[in-house]
ZADO-1210 file (C-alpha; in nm, 4 decimals, padded with zeros to 6 digits):
<atoms>
<atom x="03.4903" y="-07.7509" z="15.9886" code="MET" pos="1"/>
<atom x="03.4218" y="-07.3858" z="15.9077" code="ASN" pos="2"/>
<atom x="03.3506" y="-07.2678" z="16.2822" code="LEU" pos="3"/>
<atom x="03.5736" y="-06.9747" z="16.3283" code="PRO" pos="4"/>
<atom x="03.8683" y="-07.0341" z="16.5226" code="LEU" pos="5"/>
<atom x="03.8719" y="-07.1532" z="16.8731" code="GLY" pos="6"/>
<atom x="03.4394" y="-07.1844" z="16.8749" code="VAL" pos="7"/>
<atom x="03.4828" y="-07.5694" z="16.8729" code="GLY" pos="8"/>
<atom x="03.7475" y="-07.6310" z="17.1073" code="GLU" pos="9"/>
<atom x="03.6280" y="-07.4399" z="17.3759" code="ARG" pos="10"/>
<atom x="03.3513" y="-07.7360" z="17.4535" code="HIS" pos="11"/>
<atom x="03.6800" y="-07.9483" z="17.4876" code="LEU" pos="12"/>
<atom x="03.9375" y="-08.0777" z="17.7351" code="PRO" pos="13"/>
<atom x="04.2700" y="-07.9028" z="17.6714" code="LEU" pos="14"/>
<atom x="04.4284" y="-08.1973" z="17.5514" code="ALA" pos="15"/>
<atom x="04.1450" y="-08.2720" z="17.2666" code="LEU" pos="16"/>
<atom x="04.1122" y="-07.9028" z="17.1988" code="ALA" pos="17"/>
<atom x="04.5192" y="-07.8777" z="17.1132" code="GLU" pos="18"/>
<atom x="04.4498" y="-08.1579" z="16.8381" code="ARG" pos="19"/>
<atom x="04.1751" y="-08.0057" z="16.7106" code="ILE" pos="20"/>
<atom x="04.3129" y="-07.6694" z="16.6951" code="GLY" pos="21"/>
<atom x="04.6594" y="-07.8101" z="16.5669" code="GLY" pos="22"/>
<atom x="04.4674" y="-07.9608" z="16.2579" code="LEU" pos="23"/>
<atom x="04.2611" y="-07.6165" z="16.1932" code="ARG" pos="24"/>
<atom x="04.5856" y="-07.4150" z="16.2323" code="GLY" pos="25"/>
<atom x="04.5406" y="-07.2702" z="16.5534" code="ALA" pos="26"/>
<atom x="04.8775" y="-07.0748" z="16.6885" code="THR" pos="27"/>
<atom x="04.9196" y="-06.8066" z="16.9548" code="LEU" pos="28"/>
<atom x="05.0495" y="-06.5883" z="16.6732" code="GLU" pos="29"/>
<atom x="04.7030" y="-06.6077" z="16.4827" code="ARG" pos="30"/>
<atom x="04.5267" y="-06.5495" z="16.8287" code="ALA" pos="31"/>
<atom x="04.6995" y="-06.2440" z="16.9235" code="VAL" pos="32"/>
<atom x="04.7716" y="-06.0935" z="16.5725" code="GLU" pos="33"/>
<atom x="04.6868" y="-05.7232" z="16.5995" code="GLY" pos="34"/>
<atom x="04.5398" y="-05.7485" z="16.9515" code="ARG" pos="35"/>
<atom x="04.6216" y="-05.5586" z="17.2673" code="THR" pos="36"/>
<atom x="04.6914" y="-05.8164" z="17.5176" code="VAL" pos="37"/>
<atom x="04.7126" y="-05.6625" z="17.9067" code="LEU" pos="38"/>
<atom x="04.8778" y="-05.9455" z="18.1776" code="VAL" pos="39"/>
<atom x="04.8899" y="-05.8096" z="18.5385" code="THR" pos="40"/>
<atom x="05.1623" y="-05.9744" z="18.7328" code="GLY" pos="41"/>
<atom x="05.3738" y="-05.9455" z="18.4509" code="ALA" pos="42"/>
<atom x="05.7229" y="-05.8132" z="18.6522" code="SER" pos="43"/>
<atom x="05.8064" y="-06.1966" z="18.7239" code="SER" pos="44"/>
<atom x="05.6865" y="-06.5725" z="18.7219" code="GLY" pos="45"/>
<atom x="05.3944" y="-06.7045" z="18.5571" code="ILE" pos="46"/>
<atom x="05.3010" y="-06.3326" z="18.4182" code="GLY" pos="47"/>
<atom x="05.6432" y="-06.2480" z="18.2787" code="ALA" pos="48"/>
<atom x="05.6606" y="-06.6011" z="18.1205" code="ALA" pos="49"/>
<atom x="05.3078" y="-06.5693" z="17.9341" code="ALA" pos="50"/>
<atom x="05.3550" y="-06.2226" z="17.8442" code="ALA" pos="51"/>
<atom x="05.7339" y="-06.3150" z="17.6471" code="LEU" pos="52"/>
<atom x="05.5758" y="-06.5887" z="17.4553" code="GLN" pos="53"/>
<atom x="05.2463" y="-06.3363" z="17.4050" code="ILE" pos="54"/>
<atom x="05.4750" y="-06.0512" z="17.2700" code="GLY" pos="55"/>
<atom x="05.7226" y="-06.2638" z="17.0473" code="ARG" pos="56"/>
<atom x="05.4347" y="-06.4144" z="16.9161" code="ALA" pos="57"/>
<atom x="05.3318" y="-06.0558" z="16.7897" code="GLY" pos="58"/>
<atom x="05.0713" y="-05.9558" z="17.0352" code="GLY" pos="59"/>
<atom x="05.0359" y="-05.5627" z="17.1863" code="ASN" pos="60"/>
<atom x="05.1203" y="-05.6373" z="17.5440" code="VAL" pos="61"/>
<atom x="05.0453" y="-05.4302" z="17.8454" code="LEU" pos="62"/>
<atom x="05.2533" y="-05.5314" z="18.1472" code="LEU" pos="63"/>
<atom x="05.1201" y="-05.4523" z="18.4635" code="VAL" pos="64"/>
<atom x="05.2408" y="-05.4776" z="18.8191" code="ALA" pos="65"/>
<atom x="05.4005" y="-05.2841" z="19.1226" code="ARG" pos="66"/>
<atom x="05.7651" y="-05.2989" z="19.0310" code="ARG" pos="67"/>
<atom x="05.8138" y="-05.0741" z="18.7462" code="GLU" pos="68"/>
<atom x="06.1781" y="-05.1629" z="18.6934" code="ASP" pos="69"/>
<atom x="06.0890" y="-05.5175" z="18.6573" code="ARG" pos="70"/>
<atom x="05.8046" y="-05.4607" z="18.3961" code="LEU" pos="71"/>
<atom x="06.0953" y="-05.2426" z="18.2020" code="GLY" pos="72"/>
<atom x="06.3343" y="-05.6044" z="18.1964" code="ASP" pos="73"/>
<atom x="06.0248" y="-05.7597" z="18.0732" code="VAL" pos="74"/>
<atom x="05.9479" y="-05.5060" z="17.7801" code="ALA" pos="75"/>
<atom x="06.3045" y="-05.5081" z="17.6831" code="ALA" pos="76"/>
<atom x="06.3427" y="-05.8930" z="17.6431" code="ARG" pos="77"/>
<atom x="06.0054" y="-05.8743" z="17.4423" code="ILE" pos="78"/>
<atom x="06.1716" y="-05.5847" z="17.2191" code="SER" pos="79"/>
<atom x="06.4701" y="-05.7843" z="17.1478" code="GLU" pos="80"/>
<atom x="06.2386" y="-06.0067" z="16.9407" code="HIS" pos="81"/>
<atom x="06.0959" y="-05.7497" z="16.7744" code="ARG" pos="82"/>
<atom x="05.7509" y="-05.7551" z="16.9969" code="GLY" pos="83"/>
<atom x="05.5586" y="-05.4859" z="17.1292" code="SER" pos="84"/>
<atom x="05.5195" y="-05.4218" z="17.5116" code="ALA" pos="85"/>
<atom x="05.4211" y="-05.1179" z="17.7456" code="SER" pos="86"/>
<atom x="05.4911" y="-05.1029" z="18.0929" code="VAL" pos="87"/>
<atom x="05.2312" y="-04.9861" z="18.3443" code="TYR" pos="88"/>
<atom x="05.3191" y="-04.9747" z="18.7278" code="PRO" pos="89"/>
<atom x="05.0308" y="-04.9971" z="18.9521" code="ALA" pos="90"/>
<atom x="04.8970" y="-05.1357" z="19.2721" code="ASP" pos="91"/>
<atom x="04.6064" y="-05.3498" z="19.2066" code="LEU" pos="92"/>
<atom x="04.5340" y="-05.4079" z="19.5517" code="ALA" pos="93"/>
<atom x="04.4145" y="-05.0060" z="19.5247" code="ASP" pos="94"/>
<atom x="04.0857" y="-04.9416" z="19.4234" code="ALA" pos="95"/>
<atom x="04.1840" y="-04.5901" z="19.3226" code="ALA" pos="96"/>
<atom x="04.5079" y="-04.7104" z="19.1144" code="ASP" pos="97"/>
<atom x="04.2992" y="-04.9464" z="18.9291" code="VAL" pos="98"/>
<atom x="04.1079" y="-04.6922" z="18.8307" code="ASP" pos="99"/>
<atom x="04.4048" y="-04.5102" z="18.7281" code="ARG" pos="100"/>
<atom x="04.5047" y="-04.7846" z="18.5169" code="LEU" pos="101"/>
<atom x="04.2035" y="-04.8573" z="18.3684" code="SER" pos="102"/>
<atom x="04.1618" y="-04.4951" z="18.2075" code="ALA" pos="103"/>
<atom x="04.5257" y="-04.4534" z="18.1068" code="GLU" pos="104"/>
<atom x="04.4992" y="-04.7930" z="17.9144" code="VAL" pos="105"/>
<atom x="04.1577" y="-04.6531" z="17.7587" code="LEU" pos="106"/>
<atom x="04.2945" y="-04.3431" z="17.6643" code="ALA" pos="107"/>
<atom x="04.6457" y="-04.4768" z="17.4857" code="ARG" pos="108"/>
<atom x="04.4820" y="-04.7964" z="17.3503" code="HIS" pos="109"/>
<atom x="04.1377" y="-04.7475" z="17.3083" code="GLY" pos="110"/>
<atom x="04.0649" y="-05.0545" z="17.5233" code="GLY" pos="111"/>
<atom x="04.1956" y="-05.4233" z="17.5686" code="VAL" pos="112"/>
<atom x="04.1131" y="-05.7051" z="17.3503" code="ASP" pos="113"/>
<atom x="04.2642" y="-06.0046" z="17.5952" code="ILE" pos="114"/>
<atom x="04.2783" y="-05.9276" z="17.9801" code="LEU" pos="115"/>
<atom x="04.5207" y="-06.2201" z="18.1399" code="VAL" pos="116"/>
<atom x="04.4066" y="-06.1550" z="18.5838" code="ASN" pos="117"/>
<atom x="04.7370" y="-06.3174" z="18.6579" code="ASN" pos="118"/>
<atom x="04.8383" y="-06.1152" z="18.9712" code="ALA" pos="119"/>
<atom x="04.7568" y="-06.2626" z="19.3124" code="GLY" pos="120"/>
<atom x="04.8571" y="-06.2955" z="19.6844" code="HIS" pos="121"/>
<atom x="04.8734" y="-06.6078" z="19.8629" code="SER" pos="122"/>
<atom x="04.8406" y="-06.6219" z="20.2495" code="ILE" pos="123"/>
<atom x="04.8857" y="-06.9650" z="20.4686" code="ARG" pos="124"/>
<atom x="04.7850" y="-06.9290" z="20.7980" code="ARG" pos="125"/>
<atom x="04.5323" y="-07.1269" z="21.0317" code="SER" pos="126"/>
<atom x="04.1987" y="-06.9526" z="21.1566" code="LEU" pos="127"/>
<atom x="04.3671" y="-07.0302" z="21.5049" code="THR" pos="128"/>
<atom x="04.6317" y="-06.7602" z="21.3827" code="ARG" pos="129"/>
<atom x="04.3602" y="-06.5243" z="21.1658" code="SER" pos="130"/>
<atom x="04.1592" y="-06.3941" z="21.4553" code="TYR" pos="131"/>
<atom x="04.2988" y="-06.0473" z="21.4693" code="ASP" pos="132"/>
<atom x="04.3910" y="-06.0412" z="21.1029" code="ARG" pos="133"/>
<atom x="04.0955" y="-05.9385" z="20.9199" code="ILE" pos="134"/>
<atom x="04.3473" y="-05.7700" z="20.6891" code="HIS" pos="135"/>
<atom x="04.4521" y="-06.0668" z="20.5295" code="ASP" pos="136"/>
<atom x="04.1279" y="-06.1418" z="20.4039" code="PHE" pos="137"/>
<atom x="04.0903" y="-05.8042" z="20.2948" code="GLU" pos="138"/>
<atom x="04.4111" y="-05.7869" z="20.1070" code="LEU" pos="139"/>
<atom x="04.3281" y="-06.0883" z="19.9183" code="THR" pos="140"/>
<atom x="03.9955" y="-06.0392" z="19.8238" code="ILE" pos="141"/>
<atom x="04.1117" y="-05.7029" z="19.6948" code="ASP" pos="142"/>
<atom x="04.4248" y="-05.8125" z="19.5010" code="LEU" pos="143"/>
<atom x="04.2407" y="-06.1595" z="19.3828" code="ASN" pos="144"/>
<atom x="03.8731" y="-06.0673" z="19.3268" code="TYR" pos="145"/>
<atom x="03.8040" y="-05.7046" z="19.3259" code="LEU" pos="146"/>
<atom x="04.0995" y="-05.6079" z="19.1200" code="ALA" pos="147"/>
<atom x="04.0215" y="-05.8312" z="18.8092" code="PRO" pos="148"/>
<atom x="03.6495" y="-05.7378" z="18.8570" code="VAL" pos="149"/>
<atom x="03.7151" y="-05.3710" z="18.8292" code="ARG" pos="150"/>
<atom x="03.9651" y="-05.4549" z="18.4883" code="LEU" pos="151"/>
<atom x="03.6717" y="-05.6687" z="18.3340" code="VAL" pos="152"/>
<atom x="03.4018" y="-05.4000" z="18.3905" code="LEU" pos="153"/>
<atom x="03.6566" y="-05.1587" z="18.2783" code="ALA" pos="154"/>
<atom x="03.7260" y="-05.3113" z="17.9557" code="PHE" pos="155"/>
<atom x="03.3838" y="-05.5058" z="17.8776" code="LEU" pos="156"/>
<atom x="03.2303" y="-05.2348" z="17.6993" code="PRO" pos="157"/>
<atom x="03.4686" y="-05.1819" z="17.4333" code="GLY" pos="158"/>
<atom x="03.4980" y="-05.5818" z="17.4081" code="MET" pos="159"/>
<atom x="03.1146" y="-05.5701" z="17.3489" code="ARG" pos="160"/>
<atom x="03.1323" y="-05.2733" z="17.0883" code="ALA" pos="161"/>
<atom x="03.3775" y="-05.4829" z="16.9261" code="ARG" pos="162"/>
<atom x="03.2225" y="-05.8093" z="16.9377" code="GLY" pos="163"/>
<atom x="03.5653" y="-06.0075" z="17.0702" code="PHE" pos="164"/>
<atom x="03.6905" y="-06.0098" z="17.3940" code="GLY" pos="165"/>
<atom x="03.8702" y="-06.2923" z="17.6018" code="HIS" pos="166"/>
<atom x="03.9220" y="-06.2895" z="17.9615" code="VAL" pos="167"/>
<atom x="04.1779" y="-06.5090" z="18.1160" code="VAL" pos="168"/>
<atom x="04.1995" y="-06.5911" z="18.4928" code="ASN" pos="169"/>
<atom x="04.4563" y="-06.7567" z="18.6597" code="VAL" pos="170"/>
<atom x="04.2929" y="-06.9495" z="18.9511" code="SER" pos="171"/>
<atom x="04.3904" y="-07.2162" z="19.1421" code="SER" pos="172"/>
<atom x="04.3344" y="-07.5959" z="19.2048" code="ALA" pos="173"/>
<atom x="04.2433" y="-07.5264" z="19.5987" code="SER" pos="174"/>
<atom x="03.9334" y="-07.4137" z="19.4647" code="VAL" pos="175"/>
<atom x="03.8451" y="-07.7712" z="19.3921" code="GLN" pos="176"/>
<atom x="04.0679" y="-07.9068" z="19.6844" code="ILE" pos="177"/>
<atom x="03.9868" y="-07.6662" z="19.9713" code="ARG" pos="178"/>
<atom x="04.3446" y="-07.6621" z="20.1272" code="THR" pos="179"/>
<atom x="04.3257" y="-07.6248" z="20.4705" code="PRO" pos="180"/>
<atom x="04.5142" y="-07.2938" z="20.5959" code="ARG" pos="181"/>
<atom x="04.4229" y="-07.1303" z="20.2688" code="PHE" pos="182"/>
<atom x="04.0865" y="-06.9925" z="20.3508" code="ALA" pos="183"/>
<atom x="04.1736" y="-06.6290" z="20.2610" code="ALA" pos="184"/>
<atom x="04.3287" y="-06.7275" z="19.9506" code="TYR" pos="185"/>
<atom x="04.0464" y="-06.9982" z="19.7961" code="THR" pos="186"/>
<atom x="03.7785" y="-06.7835" z="19.9181" code="ALA" pos="187"/>
<atom x="03.8898" y="-06.4919" z="19.7010" code="SER" pos="188"/>
<atom x="03.9771" y="-06.7281" z="19.3788" code="LYS" pos="189"/>
<atom x="03.6528" y="-06.9171" z="19.4437" code="ALA" pos="190"/>
<atom x="03.4714" y="-06.5434" z="19.4081" code="ALA" pos="191"/>
<atom x="03.6303" y="-06.4840" z="19.0947" code="LEU" pos="192"/>
<atom x="03.5588" y="-06.8198" z="18.9273" code="ASP" pos="193"/>
<atom x="03.1932" y="-06.7711" z="19.0369" code="ALA" pos="194"/>
<atom x="03.1801" y="-06.4429" z="18.9121" code="PHE" pos="195"/>
<atom x="03.3091" y="-06.5480" z="18.5654" code="SER" pos="196"/>
<atom x="03.0727" y="-06.8353" z="18.5139" code="ASP" pos="197"/>
<atom x="02.7815" y="-06.5697" z="18.5526" code="CYS" pos="198"/>
<atom x="02.9526" y="-06.3163" z="18.3374" code="ALA" pos="199"/>
<atom x="03.0583" y="-06.6025" z="18.0724" code="ALA" pos="200"/>
<atom x="02.6594" y="-06.6803" z="18.0532" code="ALA" pos="201"/>
<atom x="02.5755" y="-06.3271" z="18.0229" code="GLU" pos="202"/>
<atom x="02.8428" y="-06.2340" z="17.7543" code="LEU" pos="203"/>
<atom x="02.8339" y="-06.5723" z="17.5358" code="VAL" pos="204"/>
<atom x="02.6243" y="-06.3989" z="17.2617" code="GLY" pos="205"/>
<atom x="02.8372" y="-06.0768" z="17.2385" code="ASP" pos="206"/>
<atom x="03.1538" y="-06.2746" z="17.1311" code="GLY" pos="207"/>
<atom x="03.3406" y="-06.2408" z="17.4834" code="ILE" pos="208"/>
<atom x="03.4701" y="-06.5689" z="17.6629" code="ARG" pos="209"/>
<atom x="03.6216" y="-06.6303" z="18.0007" code="PHE" pos="210"/>
<atom x="03.8784" y="-06.8970" z="18.0898" code="THR" pos="211"/>
<atom x="03.9531" y="-07.0335" z="18.4068" code="THR" pos="212"/>
<atom x="04.2662" y="-07.1950" z="18.4581" code="ILE" pos="213"/>
<atom x="04.3030" y="-07.4274" z="18.8013" code="SER" pos="214"/>
<atom x="04.6806" y="-07.4271" z="18.8459" code="MET" pos="215"/>
<atom x="04.8577" y="-07.7085" z="19.0459" code="PRO" pos="216"/>
<atom x="05.1736" y="-07.5776" z="19.2026" code="LEU" pos="217"/>
<atom x="05.4494" y="-07.3679" z="19.0268" code="VAL" pos="218"/>
<atom x="05.7855" y="-07.3257" z="19.1297" code="ARG" pos="219"/>
<atom x="05.7912" y="-06.9177" z="19.1946" code="THR" pos="220"/>
<atom x="05.9581" y="-06.7262" z="19.4526" code="PRO" pos="221"/>
<atom x="05.6143" y="-06.7206" z="19.6460" code="MET" pos="222"/>
<atom x="05.6656" y="-07.0790" z="19.7681" code="ILE" pos="223"/>
<atom x="05.9948" y="-07.0725" z="19.9051" code="GLU" pos="224"/>
<atom x="05.8893" y="-06.9752" z="20.2326" code="PRO" pos="225"/>
<atom x="05.7553" y="-07.3050" z="20.3564" code="THR" pos="226"/>
<atom x="06.0181" y="-07.5748" z="20.2945" code="ALA" pos="227"/>
<atom x="05.8103" y="-07.8552" z="20.2950" code="MET" pos="228"/>
<atom x="05.7072" y="-07.7439" z="19.9428" code="TYR" pos="229"/>
<atom x="06.0540" y="-07.7973" z="19.7913" code="ALA" pos="230"/>
<atom x="06.0011" y="-08.1738" z="19.7634" code="SER" pos="231"/>
<atom x="05.6386" y="-08.1273" z="19.5848" code="PHE" pos="232"/>
<atom x="05.6217" y="-08.1490" z="19.2109" code="PRO" pos="233"/>
<atom x="05.5596" y="-07.8369" z="19.0651" code="ALA" pos="234"/>
<atom x="05.5273" y="-07.6616" z="18.7105" code="LEU" pos="235"/>
<atom x="05.8146" y="-07.4367" z="18.5942" code="SER" pos="236"/>
<atom x="05.6972" y="-07.0618" z="18.5344" code="PRO" pos="237"/>
<atom x="05.7604" y="-07.1334" z="18.1721" code="GLU" pos="238"/>
<atom x="05.4979" y="-07.4474" z="18.1854" code="GLN" pos="239"/>
<atom x="05.2577" y="-07.2502" z="18.3708" code="ALA" pos="240"/>
<atom x="05.2793" y="-06.9042" z="18.1161" code="GLY" pos="241"/>
<atom x="05.2269" y="-07.1651" z="17.8637" code="ASP" pos="242"/>
<atom x="04.8991" y="-07.2806" z="17.9986" code="ARG" pos="243"/>
<atom x="04.7960" y="-06.9404" z="17.9613" code="VAL" pos="244"/>
<atom x="04.9025" y="-06.9518" z="17.5843" code="CYS" pos="245"/>
<atom x="04.7092" y="-07.2479" z="17.5222" code="LYS" pos="246"/>
<atom x="04.3711" y="-07.0768" z="17.7012" code="ALA" pos="247"/>
<atom x="04.4442" y="-06.7563" z="17.4735" code="ILE" pos="248"/>
<atom x="04.4835" y="-07.0016" z="17.1291" code="ILE" pos="249"/>
<atom x="04.2003" y="-07.2181" z="17.2320" code="HIS" pos="250"/>
<atom x="03.9871" y="-07.0255" z="17.4713" code="ARG" pos="251"/>
<atom x="03.8245" y="-07.3155" z="17.6618" code="PRO" pos="252"/>
<atom x="03.6244" y="-07.2322" z="17.9488" code="ARG" pos="253"/>
<atom x="03.8317" y="-07.4095" z="18.2035" code="ARG" pos="254"/>
<atom x="04.1893" y="-07.5814" z="18.2208" code="ILE" pos="255"/>
<atom x="04.2036" y="-07.7792" z="18.5118" code="GLY" pos="256"/>
<atom x="04.4318" y="-08.0482" z="18.6684" code="THR" pos="257"/>
<atom x="04.3151" y="-08.4343" z="18.7122" code="PRO" pos="258"/>
<atom x="04.3949" y="-08.4239" z="19.0775" code="TYR" pos="259"/>
<atom x="04.1385" y="-08.1023" z="19.1339" code="GLY" pos="260"/>
<atom x="03.8914" y="-08.2338" z="18.8910" code="VAL" pos="261"/>
<atom x="03.8710" y="-08.5841" z="19.1384" code="LEU" pos="262"/>
<atom x="03.8988" y="-08.4139" z="19.4456" code="VAL" pos="263"/>
<atom x="03.6240" y="-08.2022" z="19.3594" code="GLY" pos="264"/>
<atom x="03.4066" y="-08.5058" z="19.2248" code="THR" pos="265"/>
<atom x="03.4576" y="-08.6874" z="19.5242" code="ILE" pos="266"/>
<atom x="03.3722" y="-08.3662" z="19.7483" code="ASP" pos="267"/>
<atom x="03.0228" y="-08.3285" z="19.5441" code="ALA" pos="268"/>
<atom x="02.9472" y="-08.7192" z="19.6320" code="VAL" pos="269"/>
<atom x="03.0962" y="-08.7561" z="20.0067" code="ASP" pos="270"/>
<atom x="03.1206" y="-08.3946" z="20.1256" code="PRO" pos="271"/>
<atom x="03.1836" y="-08.5072" z="20.4888" code="VAL" pos="272"/>
<atom x="03.4673" y="-08.7979" z="20.3967" code="ALA" pos="273"/>
<atom x="03.6468" y="-08.5349" z="20.1937" code="MET" pos="274"/>
<atom x="03.5951" y="-08.2847" z="20.5279" code="GLU" pos="275"/>
<atom x="03.7385" y="-08.5522" z="20.7176" code="ALA" pos="276"/>
<atom x="04.0374" y="-08.5915" z="20.4369" code="LEU" pos="277"/>
<atom x="04.1013" y="-08.2599" z="20.4616" code="ARG" pos="278"/>
<atom x="04.1239" y="-08.2287" z="20.8419" code="ASN" pos="279"/>
<atom x="04.4100" y="-08.5096" z="20.8279" code="ARG" pos="280"/>
<atom x="04.6131" y="-08.3059" z="20.6055" code="GLY" pos="281"/>
<atom x="04.5642" y="-08.0077" z="20.8214" code="TYR" pos="282"/>
<atom x="04.7184" y="-08.2195" z="21.1250" code="ARG" pos="283"/>
<atom x="04.9836" y="-08.3776" z="20.8805" code="MET" pos="284"/>
<atom x="05.1392" y="-08.0297" z="20.8218" code="PHE" pos="285"/>
<atom x="05.2750" y="-07.7668" z="21.0690" code="PRO" pos="286"/>
<atom x="05.1811" y="-07.4318" z="21.0991" code="GLU" pos="287"/>
<atom x="05.4253" y="-07.1887" z="20.9274" code="SER" pos="288"/>
<atom x="05.5362" y="-06.8506" z="21.0986" code="GLY" pos="289"/>
<atom x="05.3881" y="-06.5711" z="21.1835" code="ASP" pos="290"/>
<atom x="05.5927" y="-06.3388" z="20.9773" code="GLY" pos="291"/>
<atom x="05.4337" y="-06.0558" z="20.7997" code="PRO" pos="292"/>
<atom x="05.3498" y="-06.1155" z="20.4284" code="GLU" pos="293"/>
<atom x="05.3175" y="-05.8780" z="20.1670" code="SER" pos="294"/>
<atom x="05.1404" y="-05.8943" z="19.8251" code="PRO" pos="295"/>
<atom x="05.2989" y="-06.0978" z="19.5460" code="SER" pos="296"/>
<atom x="05.2823" y="-06.0031" z="19.1479" code="GLU" pos="297"/>
<atom x="05.3575" y="-06.3469" z="19.0559" code="ALA" pos="298"/>
<atom x="05.0370" y="-06.5589" z="19.1543" code="PRO" pos="299"/>
<atom x="05.0642" y="-06.9059" z="19.3497" code="ASN" pos="300"/>
<atom x="04.8391" y="-07.0834" z="19.1569" code="PRO" pos="301"/>
<atom x="04.8222" y="-07.3450" z="19.4187" code="GLU" pos="302"/>
<atom x="04.8318" y="-07.1826" z="19.7282" code="PRO" pos="303"/>
<atom x="05.1590" y="-07.2898" z="19.8971" code="THR" pos="304"/>
<atom x="05.3496" y="-07.0086" z="20.0025" code="ALA" pos="305"/>
<atom x="05.3048" y="-06.7452" z="20.2806" code="GLU" pos="306"/>
</atoms>
């Protein structure tokens, strides 16, 4: 039991990791003390909820999103609890802006110890209505996959030099479920999951860990345009933010949902049967409207909004 905090827990399901970590005195305060934590999509929803907890626990939080005024509100709430927070407005869908952000953070803070890739964009649209909308796929790839990869590559050299780093990716249970009408969103999240699997194997000897959180549905403004989801069970942003913080404490490889694991297992055993079930769900639920969509800085952990 003399292993460094979090080493044993990362091989276990979260429920068991929490119990073992509790016996070893694992807390968010210990996990973020003296650490610089960058949170994307921090202006609202999951990102804001997680950033508030991290800031109150003593972490130096770097808040990233497009809406500077809302980031300022989150920073003020952290300061009320004597926490440390800095505001970094940026458009993560813009590669040049991601590079600018990374350079500013490196210049001012010398690097990042914990990177929470939380910002994301979800699109609900069938392929039938996507023939002339390749930009939907480009947007989700730019924001949900390429932006996190750019941030990892920017901060990775410093993490390796210090012998410590943790990347927390807010992904989706849809990567296991493969929900129809969410091809653009699910593919972008699946790409980030696969990148993390490859990177984690390369970097495990350097003290750098990756955690993928396969979130279920979360009750954020992103899901409001789809009326049928009002009756679906969902986490609150605070509950989802708590999962992010638990990931930081215990550093598990994955945090998933029982349903996602079950569907993924069935899919591996009989993909044809799962294809039929997905098709049935596709036919049961109606198409959504053709209104314009814009990026959201609060991720939709299970893609359920337009």
